[in-house]
N, C-alpha and C positions, 0 to 999 in steps of 0.2 A: 425210702418210700416207706408212707406210714396213712393210714386213716384211723380215727374213733368215731364210733358214735353211739350214742344212746336213745333208744326204746322210750319214752316215756307215756306208761300204760293210762290213758283215763284223763288226759291233759283237763281241766278247766270242769272237772266234775268234782262233787265232793263227797269230803266219804264220812261223813259223820259217828256213823255208828261204828268205824275202826281205829284202832290204835296198832301200831309197826313199833315195836322194840328190837334194837337192834342190841350187843352183846357182841362184842370185838377184842381181842385180846391175844397173846401167845402164850401155849399151857397154862390155858383156861379150867378153870375146879372143876369140870365134868362130873365128878361125880356128884357134889352138892348142887350144883343145875338144875341135875337129871333129880336129885333131891326134893328139890322144888316145886319145878315143873309138876310130879307126879303128888306130892304131898298140896299144893295150893290149884294146878290147874287141870289136869290129866281127867278130873270127875266131870268138869265142863265144859270140856272138848265134842262139837258138836260136829257135822256131816259138812262136806263140802259145803258150799253154798253155787246156785244156781249162777244167779248176779251176784260178783264180786264190790260192789258199788251201793246194790242195796240191800244187804242180806239181812233174812230176816232172825228175828232174834230169839232163844229161847226164850219163856216163861221168867220174869223175878232178872232176868238179864239187861244191861243198860249197856253196854259194847260187848265188840268181837275185839280181842286181844290177838295179834299175831306176836313170833317171839322166833328174830333168827340169832345164829351165835355164827361167830365168824372167828376160827380159832385160827393163827397165821403159820402157825404149826402144819407142815405138809403134811403128818403122820398123826396129828388126831383129829379125832372125828367132829364133824362140823355142820350145821344146819338139819339135826334132827327134826325140828318143830315145824320148820318154814310154811310146811302146806296147812295145818292145824289152827283151827277156829277154833279159841276158848272165848265161852260166852263169861260175861263178869260184872258183877258191878262198878262200880267206883273205889267203894272198898274196896273189895278183894283186888282188881288189878294196883291199886296203892300198895297194900299191902307186900302183895309180890313183888313190888318193884322194890322196897325196901330192905326186905331181906336181900335181896338177889344186890344191892348194892355193899351188903357186906363180903363177898366175894372178889375175888380177883377180877379186873378189864373195867370198859368203858360201856355206858351204858344208855344209850342214846334213842331218843324218843324222837321216828322217818316217820317222813310223809307218806302213809302208804298207797300213794301215787305214785311216787316217782322212784322205782323200781328197775333195772334195765342192765345190760353189759359196756363196756368198752372194751373194743378192736384196737389193736396195737402191731402193726407188722415192723420187724426192726432186722435189718441184715435176711430180707426171704423166711424169718420166725416170726409167728403168728403169738402175739400175747392177749390174753382176755383180763380181764377185768368186773368181778360184782360192784354195780353201784349204786348207793344207795345216797340217801337225802335228810337231812336234821328238819325239823320241823322250822330252824332257825336259819337254815338253804343252803346249811355248808353241804357239798359234796364228799364223802368216802369212796375212792375205789381201793377194792382187795385184790390182790393175786386171784385167777379162777385155773384149777387145775385140771390134766385130763380132756387139753383140746387138744395138743401138741407137744410130743411127748420130748421136744428137746427144751424149748419152754418150760417146759417142768423138770426138767434135771437141769438147767439154771436156776431157775428161784430157790428151788430144793436144795441147791449144793451154797447159796450164797445169802438166802433169808436172813438167816438165822444169826449172821455176823453181822445184822444192821442192829442198830438199838432199836427197840421194840418198838417205839413212836417211829419208826422211820418204815418198819416193816408193811406199813402203808399209807396211802396217801391221801390226804384230807385239804381242801381248798375251800376257799371263804365263799360265801353269796357273791359277792361282786367281781367272782373273780371270772375273765371273759373265758369262753371256746379254748381261745389260740394258748391262752396263758395254760392251762390244766392242761393240752393236749402236750403243749413241747418240754413241763414239767413231767410227766408220766413218759417220753420217751428219755430225759436223759436220769427218770432213775433206772428204766429197761438197763439205757449204757453203762448203766454204774455199776450191776451187777452183772454185769456183760464182765468190764476191765474184771470186778474182785478176782473172777474168775485164773487173772494170768498173773496174780500177784505172790509171789512165794514166800511165804509164813515165814518167819524164822526161828 
């Protein structure tokens, strides 16, 4: 038995002043990402807004950039900046993205209204995923750690054996909820079965 749920915040609300950028991959170039954030964004960091959907911009800013990093390597630091609001102009935003695209990883503009978690139970073990949606409607699911030690052990020991493009789940915009859930279950079962394959 399993259950998957995806809470979506602020559905139907326009978030015109926010841009949400997601970088993901395995063994990302964190040192250079940190350098870009510090040199291009840090000086424009503002306080946490009381109203996420109608933020107050700093003088001269045209938007707020939120930046999320997901490294599928269990041992690499991820999500260092996801709570930060960076008050930028369009030119500053575009310049950051241009520099970021020179580094390893996939960089996707996502819908700031659609962020959540998917939860799945397989053989009594609870697996959880970070869930994001691109502006084109594609859904991404990344394994989330530190919720169940048994699930963590399975993912940590087996995930790196998959090709990098299979270390997360991606669904097209027209994919049904049922299909997404079925694919997620098969993905988890694949990781579990890999534990019992003896490498020669």
